[in-house]
C-alpha positions as a printed Julia matrix, in Angstrom:
190×3 Matrix{Float64}:
  -1.31   -95.01  102.11
  -1.14   -91.38  100.98
  -0.54   -90.42   97.37
  -1.14   -87.38   95.15
  -4.5    -87.13   93.46
  -5.05   -87.22   89.76
  -5.45   -83.76   88.21
  -9.11   -84.4    87.35
 -10.1    -84.94   91.01
  -9.9    -81.34   92.19
 -12.65   -79.85   94.3
 -13.68   -76.22   94.36
 -15.02   -74.01   97.12
 -15.07   -76.75   99.77
 -15.23   -75.38  103.33
 -13.73   -77.65  105.98
 -13.64   -77.04  109.74
 -12.0    -79.01  112.51
 -10.42   -78.6   115.92
  -6.92   -79.96  116.56
  -4.71   -79.98  119.61
  -0.97   -79.27  119.65
   1.02   -79.08  122.87
  -2.18   -78.96  124.9
  -3.5    -75.94  122.95
  -6.75   -76.24  120.97
  -6.5    -74.96  117.4
  -9.58   -74.08  115.39
  -8.77   -74.79  111.73
 -10.93   -73.82  108.77
 -10.04   -73.8   105.11
 -11.73   -73.03  101.85
 -10.36   -74.71   98.75
 -10.49   -73.21   95.27
  -8.47   -75.38   92.88
  -4.87   -75.48   94.14
  -5.34   -72.47   96.43
  -6.62   -72.45  100.01
  -7.63   -69.74  102.4
  -6.65   -71.19  105.78
  -7.78   -69.72  109.09
  -6.09   -71.03  112.26
  -7.33   -69.41  115.47
  -8.47   -66.27  113.58
  -5.18   -65.87  111.63
  -5.73   -66.08  107.86
  -3.14   -67.34  105.38
  -3.31   -67.92  101.63
  -1.8    -71.29  100.75
  -1.16   -72.72   97.29
  -0.26   -76.36   96.82
   2.64   -76.51   94.34
   3.33   -80.25   94.58
   2.47   -83.29   96.66
   4.31   -86.6    96.61
   4.42   -89.34   99.26
   3.46   -86.99  102.12
   5.94   -84.27  101.03
   4.17   -81.03  100.18
   5.62   -77.94   98.55
   3.47   -74.95   99.45
   3.39   -71.24   98.76
   2.26   -69.62  102.04
   1.42   -65.93  101.67
   3.74   -65.89   98.64
   6.68   -67.62  100.4
   7.76   -71.2    99.5
   7.55   -73.82  102.24
   8.4    -77.55  102.2
   6.29   -79.66  104.59
   6.23   -83.4   105.34
   2.99   -84.87  106.69
   2.25   -88.3   108.17
  -1.08   -89.31  109.67
  -1.8    -92.25  111.95
  -5.48   -92.24  112.85
  -6.09   -89.46  115.36
  -2.5    -88.2   115.22
  -0.82   -86.15  112.48
   2.88   -85.3   112.42
   3.99   -82.26  110.42
   7.69   -81.56  109.8
   8.57   -77.96  108.86
  12.06   -76.42  108.75
  13.62   -79.13  110.92
  10.87   -79.05  113.57
   8.22   -81.74  114.02
   4.77   -80.78  115.27
   2.23   -83.29  116.52
  -1.48   -82.58  116.09
  -4.29   -84.62  117.61
  -7.99   -84.23  118.08
  -8.93   -83.02  121.57
  -9.63   -86.0   123.85
 -13.3    -85.24  124.33
 -13.85   -85.11  120.55
 -11.62   -88.06  119.7
 -13.52   -90.92  118.07
 -12.27   -94.49  118.21
 -10.6    -94.14  114.82
  -8.67   -97.34  114.18
  -7.72   -97.62  117.86
  -7.26  -101.02  119.35
  -8.55  -102.02  122.75
  -6.77  -105.04  124.19
  -5.48  -105.99  120.73
  -8.95  -106.06  119.13
  -9.56  -104.37  115.79
 -12.15  -101.63  115.66
 -15.01  -102.56  113.31
 -15.74   -98.85  112.68
 -13.75   -97.26  109.85
 -13.71   -93.5   110.46
 -12.3    -90.57  108.51
  -8.79   -89.68  109.75
  -9.25   -86.1   108.49
 -11.88   -83.85  106.89
 -12.2    -84.47  103.16
 -14.22   -85.66  100.19
 -15.09   -89.29   99.41
 -13.67   -90.15   95.98
 -14.69   -93.8    95.8
 -16.42   -96.39   97.94
 -14.81   -99.68   96.93
 -17.11  -102.07   98.83
 -20.82  -102.75   99.18
 -22.89  -103.85  102.15
 -22.77  -107.61  102.58
 -19.41  -107.99  100.82
 -16.6   -110.01  102.39
 -13.26  -108.2   102.68
  -9.75  -109.47  103.39
  -7.01  -107.97  105.54
  -5.54  -104.94  103.77
  -8.35  -104.65  101.21
  -9.13  -101.03  100.24
 -12.56   -99.87  101.41
 -12.74   -96.11  100.73
 -10.66   -93.5    98.88
 -10.68   -90.11  100.64
  -9.37   -86.8    99.25
  -7.97   -84.29  101.71
  -5.91   -81.26  100.61
  -5.19   -82.75   97.16
  -3.95   -86.02   98.66
  -5.64   -89.38   98.21
  -5.89   -91.59  101.3
  -6.81   -95.27  101.05
  -8.63   -96.63  104.09
  -8.27  -100.4   104.31
  -9.64  -103.3   106.34
  -7.37  -104.34  109.21
  -8.8   -107.83  109.25
 -11.04  -110.2   107.29
 -14.66  -109.16  107.79
 -18.13  -108.71  106.39
 -19.16  -105.16  105.37
 -22.09  -104.5   107.72
 -22.95  -100.92  106.62
 -21.58   -98.25  104.26
 -22.37   -94.75  105.56
 -20.96   -92.61  102.71
 -21.15   -92.18   98.95
 -18.72   -90.78   96.35
 -18.64   -86.97   96.33
 -19.78   -86.68   99.95
 -17.88   -84.31  102.29
 -16.87   -85.89  105.6
 -15.62   -84.55  108.91
 -12.74   -85.72  111.03
 -13.78   -88.94  112.78
 -16.97   -89.41  110.78
 -18.12   -93.05  110.49
 -17.56   -94.29  106.92
 -17.91   -98.08  106.99
 -18.89  -100.63  109.64
 -17.33  -104.09  109.53
 -18.4   -107.27  111.28
 -15.71  -109.77  112.18
 -16.68  -113.46  112.08
 -14.76  -114.16  115.28
 -13.02  -111.78  117.65
 -10.49  -109.97  115.46
  -7.08  -109.45  117.0
  -4.49  -107.03  115.7
  -1.68  -108.77  113.78
   1.03  -107.29  116.03
  -0.71  -108.8   119.06
  -0.97  -112.37  117.71
   2.43  -113.87  118.62
């Protein structure tokens, strides 16, 4: 789930770096946030970006003084960005790609990892707690958007690796779960 952040959750002067891949090309992305404004550097090209509004994955931006409407959807290691009628797919390079929420043979991954660089707003569970399918575990802020990372199956919280206010990288381990019996993805059950 992605939703706009509350006004009082802004971060200042946060420097984030990551490497993405689009169409087989590696893109080095770095941004510095100061309130609603970002200095974004993509492969040595610098742009000034101001977030004007964010609602349900739809962003209205001011890029170098020009308005731009962007729609963003993220699914683990993959992010789709729609701009001016074109859809761009970004992924982490294969050699850097963690097992973020990926299923192997229908099994759920017990490692909850950050789907993007950001700041931990809240950790909603403690070590030793029992969680149900769909229960929120961590709230993550990334580019003024709040992302809720949830449990994909009933489990015991084995280890919490982050704390509120902590900056995290793409793919960083946030929470480890332990399933009582082999956990199988819901779509694989029937």
